[in-house]
C-alpha positions as CSV (number, residue, x, y, z in Angstrom):
1,M,-192.5,66.8,63.6
2,A,-193.0,66.6,59.9
3,D,-193.8,63.3,58.6
4,S,-191.4,61.4,56.2
5,E,-192.9,63.0,53.0
6,D,-192.0,66.5,54.4
7,I,-188.6,66.1,56.0
8,F,-186.9,67.5,52.7
9,L,-189.2,70.6,52.7
10,R,-189.3,71.9,56.2
11,A,-187.5,75.2,55.0
12,K,-190.3,77.4,53.7
13,H,-191.5,81.0,54.3
14,R,-187.7,81.7,55.0
15,T,-187.7,79.8,58.2
16,F,-187.7,76.1,59.2
17,S,-190.6,74.1,60.6
18,G,-189.8,73.0,64.1
19,L,-186.8,75.4,64.6
20,T,-188.5,78.8,64.7
21,E,-187.8,81.9,66.8
22,D,-191.0,81.4,68.9
23,A,-190.0,77.7,69.7
24,E,-186.2,78.0,70.0
25,S,-185.0,81.7,70.8
26,K,-184.0,80.8,74.5
27,W,-180.6,79.6,75.5
28,T,-181.1,76.3,77.1
29,G,-177.4,75.3,77.6
30,P,-174.7,73.5,75.4
31,F,-175.8,71.3,72.6
32,F,-174.2,69.8,69.3
33,F,-175.1,69.4,65.8
34,I,-173.6,67.6,62.8
35,Q,-172.3,69.4,59.8
36,A,-171.9,67.3,56.5
37,A,-170.9,68.5,53.0
38,D,-170.9,67.2,49.3
39,P,-172.5,63.8,49.3
40,Q,-172.5,64.7,45.5
41,L,-173.9,61.3,44.2
42,G,-172.0,60.5,41.1
43,L,-168.7,62.2,41.4
44,M,-166.6,59.4,42.7
45,K,-167.0,57.4,39.5
46,A,-166.7,60.6,37.4
47,W,-163.6,61.7,39.2
48,K,-162.0,58.3,38.8
49,E,-162.6,58.1,35.1
50,G,-161.6,61.8,34.6
51,D,-165.0,62.9,33.3
52,C,-166.5,65.2,35.7
53,E,-168.5,67.0,33.0
54,G,-170.3,64.1,31.4
55,G,-169.8,61.3,33.9
56,G,-171.4,60.2,37.0
57,D,-173.7,57.1,35.8
58,E,-173.1,55.3,39.0
59,W,-173.4,56.4,42.6
60,T,-173.6,53.3,44.7
61,E,-170.4,54.3,46.6
62,E,-172.0,57.6,47.8
63,V,-175.3,56.0,48.8
64,E,-173.4,53.5,51.0
65,L,-171.4,56.3,52.5
66,I,-174.6,58.2,53.3
67,R,-176.2,55.2,54.9
68,R,-173.2,54.7,57.0
69,A,-173.2,58.3,58.2
70,V,-176.9,58.2,58.9
71,E,-176.6,55.0,61.0
72,A,-173.8,56.3,63.0
73,V,-175.5,59.6,63.6
74,N,-178.7,57.9,64.8
75,Q,-176.5,56.0,67.4
76,L,-175.1,59.3,68.9
77,R,-176.2,60.1,72.6
78,P,-177.3,62.6,73.3
79,R,-178.8,63.1,69.9
80,P,-177.6,66.1,67.7
81,R,-180.1,69.0,67.4
82,F,-179.9,68.8,63.7
83,M,-177.8,67.7,60.8
84,V,-176.9,70.2,58.1
85,L,-175.8,69.2,54.5
86,C,-173.7,72.0,53.1
87,G,-174.5,71.7,49.4
88,D,-173.7,69.6,46.4
89,L,-176.4,67.1,47.4
90,V,-175.8,65.4,43.9
91,H,-173.2,65.6,41.0
92,A,-175.6,65.9,38.0
93,M,-176.2,69.6,37.0
94,P,-179.9,70.6,36.6
95,D,-181.6,69.2,33.5
96,T,-178.8,66.7,32.9
97,P,-178.9,62.9,32.7
98,F,-178.9,61.0,36.2
99,R,-180.1,64.1,38.1
100,E,-183.5,62.6,39.0
101,G,-182.1,59.2,40.0
102,Q,-179.4,60.7,42.2
103,E,-181.9,62.8,44.0
104,R,-184.3,59.9,44.5
105,D,-181.6,57.6,45.8
106,L,-180.1,60.4,48.1
107,K,-183.5,61.0,49.6
108,K,-184.0,57.3,50.1
109,A,-180.8,57.0,52.1
110,L,-181.5,60.1,54.1
111,K,-184.9,58.9,55.1
112,G,-183.2,56.5,57.5
113,T,-182.2,59.5,59.7
114,D,-184.0,59.4,63.0
115,P,-187.1,61.6,63.0
116,S,-185.9,63.6,66.0
117,I,-182.7,65.0,64.0
118,P,-184.0,67.6,61.5
119,L,-182.2,67.7,58.1
120,V,-181.2,71.0,57.0
121,F,-180.1,71.5,53.3
122,V,-177.8,74.1,51.8
123,S,-177.7,74.7,48.1
124,G,-174.5,74.0,46.2
125,N,-173.2,74.9,42.7
126,H,-174.2,71.4,41.2
127,D,-177.6,71.8,42.9
128,L,-178.3,75.1,41.1
129,G,-175.9,75.1,38.3
130,N,-172.8,77.3,38.1
131,T,-174.8,80.1,36.9
132,P,-178.2,79.8,38.5
133,T,-181.3,80.7,36.5
134,P,-184.9,81.1,37.9
135,R,-185.7,77.7,36.5
136,T,-182.8,75.9,38.4
137,H,-183.7,77.8,41.4
138,E,-187.4,76.8,41.4
139,Q,-186.3,73.1,40.8
140,F,-184.1,73.2,43.8
141,C,-186.7,74.7,46.1
142,S,-189.4,72.3,44.9
143,A,-187.0,69.3,45.9
144,W,-185.3,70.5,49.0
145,G,-187.1,73.9,50.2
146,N,-186.0,77.3,50.5
147,D,-182.5,78.3,49.2
148,Y,-182.0,80.8,52.0
149,F,-183.7,81.0,55.4
150,S,-183.1,81.4,59.1
151,F,-183.7,79.0,62.0
152,W,-183.2,79.0,65.8
153,V,-181.7,76.2,67.8
154,G,-181.6,76.5,71.7
155,G,-181.1,80.5,71.5
156,V,-178.6,80.3,68.5
157,L,-179.6,82.0,65.3
158,C,-178.6,80.1,62.1
159,L,-178.6,81.6,58.6
160,V,-178.6,79.4,55.6
161,L,-177.3,81.2,52.5
162,N,-177.3,80.5,48.7
163,S,-173.7,81.2,48.0
164,Q,-174.0,80.7,44.1
165,L,-175.9,84.1,44.2
166,F,-172.6,85.5,45.5
167,H,-170.8,83.6,42.8
168,D,-172.6,84.3,39.6
169,A,-176.2,85.8,39.7
170,S,-175.9,87.1,36.1
171,A,-179.0,85.1,34.9
172,C,-181.1,85.8,38.0
173,P,-180.3,89.2,39.3
174,Q,-183.7,89.6,41.0
175,L,-183.0,86.6,43.2
176,K,-179.6,88.0,44.2
177,E,-181.1,91.2,45.3
178,A,-184.1,89.4,47.2
179,Q,-181.3,87.5,49.2
180,E,-179.4,90.6,49.8
181,T,-182.3,92.4,51.2
182,W,-183.4,89.6,53.6
183,L,-179.7,89.0,54.6
184,E,-179.3,92.7,55.5
185,E,-182.5,92.4,57.6
186,Q,-181.2,89.4,59.4
187,L,-177.8,90.8,60.1
188,S,-179.1,94.4,61.2
189,R,-181.6,92.6,63.6
190,A,-178.9,90.1,64.9
191,S,-176.6,93.2,65.9
192,S,-179.3,95.2,67.3
193,S,-180.5,95.3,71.0
194,A,-183.9,93.9,69.9
195,E,-185.2,90.8,71.7
196,P,-184.6,87.9,71.4
197,K,-180.9,88.4,71.4
198,P,-179.1,85.4,70.0
199,K,-176.5,83.6,72.1
200,H,-174.4,83.0,68.7
201,V,-174.9,83.6,65.2
202,L,-173.9,81.0,62.7
203,V,-173.9,80.9,58.9
204,F,-174.1,77.8,56.6
205,Q,-173.4,78.1,52.9
206,H,-171.7,75.9,50.3
207,I,-168.8,78.1,48.8
208,P,-166.2,79.0,51.6
209,L,-165.4,82.9,52.1
210,Y,-161.7,81.7,52.0
211,L,-159.8,78.4,52.4
212,K,-156.9,79.6,54.5
213,T,-156.7,83.4,54.9
214,P,-159.1,86.4,54.2
215,D,-156.7,88.0,51.8
216,E,-155.9,84.8,49.6
217,E,-156.1,85.0,45.8
218,D,-159.5,84.3,44.0
219,D,-159.8,80.6,43.3
220,Y,-162.6,78.1,42.1
221,F,-163.0,77.0,45.7
222,N,-163.5,80.4,47.3
223,L,-165.6,83.5,46.7
224,K,-164.1,86.5,44.9
225,R,-162.1,88.9,47.2
226,E,-164.4,91.8,46.7
227,V,-167.5,89.6,47.6
228,R,-165.6,87.8,50.3
229,Q,-164.4,91.0,52.1
230,S,-167.9,92.6,52.1
231,L,-169.5,89.5,53.7
232,L,-166.7,89.3,56.1
233,E,-167.3,92.9,57.3
234,R,-171.0,92.4,57.4
235,F,-170.7,89.2,59.3
236,K,-168.3,90.5,62.0
237,R,-170.6,93.6,62.5
238,A,-173.5,91.2,63.2
239,G,-171.5,89.1,65.6
240,V,-171.3,86.0,63.4
241,K,-169.2,83.5,65.2
242,A,-168.6,80.9,62.5
243,V,-169.2,80.3,58.8
244,F,-169.6,76.4,57.9
245,S,-169.1,75.4,54.2
246,G,-168.1,72.5,52.0
247,H,-167.3,72.6,48.2
248,Y,-163.4,72.1,48.6
249,H,-163.8,68.4,49.4
250,R,-160.9,68.8,51.8
251,N,-160.7,70.3,55.3
252,A,-159.5,73.8,55.6
253,G,-160.5,77.2,56.9
254,G,-159.1,79.4,59.8
255,L,-160.0,81.6,62.6
256,H,-159.5,85.4,61.8
257,D,-160.6,88.4,63.9
258,G,-163.1,86.4,65.8
259,L,-164.7,84.6,62.9
260,D,-164.2,81.0,62.2
261,M,-164.3,79.9,58.6
262,V,-165.0,76.3,58.8
263,V,-164.4,74.3,55.5
264,S,-165.4,70.7,55.9
265,S,-164.4,67.8,53.6
266,A,-167.0,65.6,52.0
267,I,-169.2,62.6,52.8
268,G,-168.6,61.6,49.2
269,C,-165.5,62.0,46.9
270,Q,-162.3,63.1,48.4
271,L,-159.9,65.4,46.4
272,G,-157.3,65.6,49.1
273,D,-156.0,63.3,51.9
274,D,-159.1,63.3,54.2
275,A,-161.3,60.5,55.0
276,H,-164.9,60.5,54.2
277,G,-166.6,62.0,57.3
278,L,-168.8,64.5,59.2
279,R,-168.0,67.4,61.6
280,V,-169.2,67.3,65.2
281,V,-169.9,70.8,66.4
282,L,-170.4,71.7,70.0
283,V,-172.1,75.0,70.9
284,T,-171.3,76.3,74.4
285,D,-172.2,79.5,76.2
286,E,-169.0,80.9,75.3
287,A,-167.8,79.2,72.1
288,I,-168.2,77.1,69.1
289,V,-165.9,74.2,68.9
290,H,-165.8,71.4,66.3
291,R,-163.8,68.4,65.2
292,Y,-164.1,66.4,61.7
293,V,-164.7,62.7,62.3
294,S,-164.2,60.0,59.8
295,L,-167.1,57.6,59.1
296,E,-164.7,54.9,60.3
297,Q,-164.4,56.6,63.7
298,L,-168.1,57.3,63.7
299,S,-168.8,53.5,63.1
300,V,-167.0,52.5,66.2
301,G,-168.2,55.2,68.5
302,G,-165.4,57.7,67.8
303,A,-167.8,60.6,67.7
304,D,-169.1,59.8,71.1
305,R,-165.5,59.8,72.4
306,D,-164.8,63.1,70.5
307,L,-168.0,64.6,71.7
308,Q,-167.1,63.8,75.4
309,E,-163.6,65.3,74.8
310,L,-165.2,68.5,73.3
311,L,-167.6,68.7,76.3
312,Q,-164.8,68.4,78.8
313,G,-162.3,70.6,77.1
């Protein structure tokens, strides 16, 4: 287990320390993990004031929500195998005021996570900028580890992707090409007969492929249709069971042709009617089942009850 100074940099060399193929490629039975999205320190005040471009000078509300989430996750029994944060870790864009303070306070709150629960970080548009550059890419990787990588948990292959490179890589085409080459290698291997054969394949990224249906119109909150359709076809050929994302700050998604697009609402600022919360994801031999749980439910043991219901049903 990495010490407290390394828990934010366990994604390196395109894998994840402690959750490697050598250690975790064998199916060992059902397990669960926690998916979270968009802590986005600073957005709540900026949204209230109607100044999402230049606001965000306070983030005490988000810090408290993260602390509540960490405390509740720590109480879960059995413990989750990992917790993944699907992007927009902070609100301040790269090289803007408040960025350093938001990252510092987020890490301070997350350090309370039990050391037995690895933290997996996914890059979002606010982490890299809407149009990433080599500089903003390096800044993210220096703070949070690789922007795309694979890891294994109990026989399940997990792929973490940088969805901003699907959105707009005009300022960093070589980074996009590198991820594409790596992703094709991962998907080709997953669909081959080569050992170890994953029980399931899961994908984690910030921007959803779609919000409701694969053929929906292009929107700020989804990937462009051409990109979306290409990824869907590649994922399905490789046997990807589910894609987990955030970005929308509301719960959405849907199951189409055997692939579950899971869009989870935020730990932080809500843009709809959902509560601040996390998603409990149960991985069984046959299926991936999940439920969004509010922080209020988590604090009174609701996640334990939901987990037992998922295990039984």
